[in-house]
N, C-alpha and C positions, 0 to 999 in steps of 0.2 A: 458070363464070363466076365470077372474083375481083373483087368491090366493093371499092374503096377510101375510108375515111373521113380524109381528109386535115385533122380538124378538130375534135376530141371531148377533151372535159373528162372522162374517166372516173373521174378521182380525187374529183370532186366529192363534195362532203355529200348531193348531191339519192339518189346513188346509192348510199347507206351502207347499207340494209335487204338489195340486192338485186343489188352490182354484180357480182359473179360472174355469176349466172343473167343478167343484163341481158347481160353481151358473152358469152356465150354464144348466146345467143338470135341475135344479129348473127351470128355465125361460124358457125350453121348453114342462117343467111340467104343466104352467103357472102359476107358482111361480113368479109376476112379478116386485114385489114389496118386498123391505126387509128395514127395518128400524134395525140402527146398534146403541147399546147401547155404551158408552163410559165405559171403567173402571179406567184408570188415565192416565195422561199425556205423558204415554211410547208407547202409542198405538195410538196415534193421528196422526201422517204420515201416519200411515197404514190404519188410516180410511180415511182419506183424500186423500190415494192414490186408496182405492176401490172406493170414489165416482167419481174419475177421470175417470176410464176405465169403469164404469158402470153407466152413469149420468143420464140414464134415470130409474134405479133403485135401485140406493141405497138413501137412507134418511139418513142422519146420527144425533145421539142426545151426548149432550158435558154432561159430569159429572164425579162425583167420586163414584163409587162401596163403599160401605159399607166394603167390607173387606182388602179395601185400606185404610179406612180412619187411617193414624201411624203419629207420631209424627209432620211428615212433611204437615198436611193435607190442614193446611192454605196455605201454596204454591201453593198446588194442587187446592185448592178453588179459587186462587186467578185465575191461569190458565185456569179453567173452565169460568170465569168471561171474562179475555180475552179473549177464542175463542167467547163466544156469543157476544160479542161485536165486531169482526172482518168479522162474515159471518153465513151465514145462516144455523140454527138447526132447526129440527125439534119436539125437546124436548129435557127434561134436565132430564138429567138417562143414568145409572141407579143409584138411589140414594134411601135410604131407612135405614134398620136395620138389622143388621145379627148377631146374638148372638150363631150361632151354633159355630163356630170356635173360636172365643173369647169376652167373657163377661166383659172383663176386660177393652174395649174401649166402654161402652156402653155414657158413657157421651161425648165422640169426635163424636163418631158418630149421636147422636141426635142435636148437635151443626151442623155436614156439614148438616144432612140431612135437618135440618130447615133451613138454610143458602141456601141450592140449592132450596126449595120454594118459596123460596123471590126473586131468579133470576129468576124463572120459571117466578113469577108474572111481575116482572120486564118486561122481554122480551116475555109477552101473550103467555108462551108456556106449555104444559100439563108438568108433572113429570110422568115420568116410574118408578116404586115402585119396592125396591126388599124387600122382607120381611121371613126372617128364625127364625123361634123359636123365637119371636119377634111378634106378633100381638099386644100385647096390647100396648106393648112401641110405633110400629106403630101409632095405632090409638090415641094414646095418642097425639101426637103431630100433628097430621091430625083435631084434632079435636080441639087444640087450631089457629089453623093455615086456619081453612075452611072457604071460603067463595065463592062469583061467579068465583073468580080467580084462585080460585083451583080446579084441572081437571087433570085425566092423566090417568093412565092403574096399576093397582096392577098386576106387570105381576107373569108367574106361580104360579098363586092363584093356592093354595090346602088348604084351610083352610075348615069352617064346612058353611051351610046355614047361619047360625047367622052371622058369621064372614062375608059374601059374600053382604049379605044385610047392613051390617053395613058400608063397601067399597066403596057400590053404593052410601051409603047417603053420601059420601065425593066426589061425582061428580068423581069416576073411573069406568071405565070399567074393565071387569076381562080378564087377559090375559089366555087363555086357551091353555096347550103345551100337548107335551105326557102322563102327568101324566094321561090324561082324560084315555088313553087306558091300563093301569094299573087296574089287578086284584084285586089289594089292593089300588089303587089308591083314593077312596071313593068319589071324587068329580063328576062321573060319576052318583053316586048315586040319588042325588040332582038339576042335573045342570040344567033340564027342569024348574023347578020351578023358573031358572032366565031370564027373556027374554032374545030372542036372542039377541036384539037389544043392550044387553049390554056387549057383550061378544066378543073378539077379538083373532086370532087365532096367535100361537108363534111355532118356534121350542126351543129355546133359543141353539141352537146350536153353539157348539159342544156338548152340554150336554143334558141330560133328553130325550135319544133315546126312540121315541115310540115302541110300541109292531108292527111288531115280529123284531125291531133292539135293543132292549132295554140289555144296556149292553156293546153295540157298540158305535162308533164316529157318534152323531146327524150329521145332515145337513138339509139345507130348503127346501130342495125336502120331505124329509119325514112328512112336514107338511100337506102332502096329506093322509097319516093314522089318522091323527088328526081331519082334516076336514068330513073323512070318519065317523070316531066314533060319532063327532059333531051331524053329520048327522042323525045316525041310535038314539040318544037319544033324538033330536028335533022332529023326524020323518017327515025331509023333506027330499029333494034331497041336494047332495053334492052343486051342482049348487048355491041354496039358500043359502045354509050355506056361501059359497065363496061370493055372491053377497051381502050378507047382513053385515058379518063381515068386507069386503073391504071397503064397507059406512062404516060403524063404525071406522076405522081406518081415512077416512077422513075429520071424523066429528073432532076427536079426535086431528090429525096431522094438520090440517089445509091445507090442499090440495083438 
């Protein structure tokens, strides 16, 4: 059985004390593939070091996180494009819109999101979307950019069934993480109405740890809790969920 974590920030400072041990714990539990989203240029060196340390397991993305879209965002986007032109990446992300922390940057977040979608199209890559308190705004951009060359993952999906179907209409898979294990997470109530072939698994480590680790540091090993909960919801074996969601990730990331 191979389990794929499609979204994990393994370079995070939260792992500075035990990063390699934490990754090996996950690998020993059959979590063999880790897709690493970018935040901004400050983390690029750490991401490249991870790839060198675990070349069979680590797959990098290039992008600018919406909460890091600041006054210098055009310089950051130029860095993303430089990265994409120089080495192999598997997605553009994470990108999108976040209105939870700062609504005043909506305009430049939209501009950065649209620019990264066009970079993804240029390099024939998927996008990985971050959306917090911004479904309408994200969908507005996706609607204007939709087409066969737009595809990817709606990371950490926490919306309604209607929003899930709308996300799927833009060639997105739904990234399902620790929230599916929460008593008030809501997505567990309708997830079975979404075909298993339309979802991928993720942790978003070190954030959003699943039950029974909720409130603690998340790590990729804990995707096993997500896997088991998804298997319960779909009434299939964990092995089947691992198989289908890993195949889904291969389709998205072209591996």
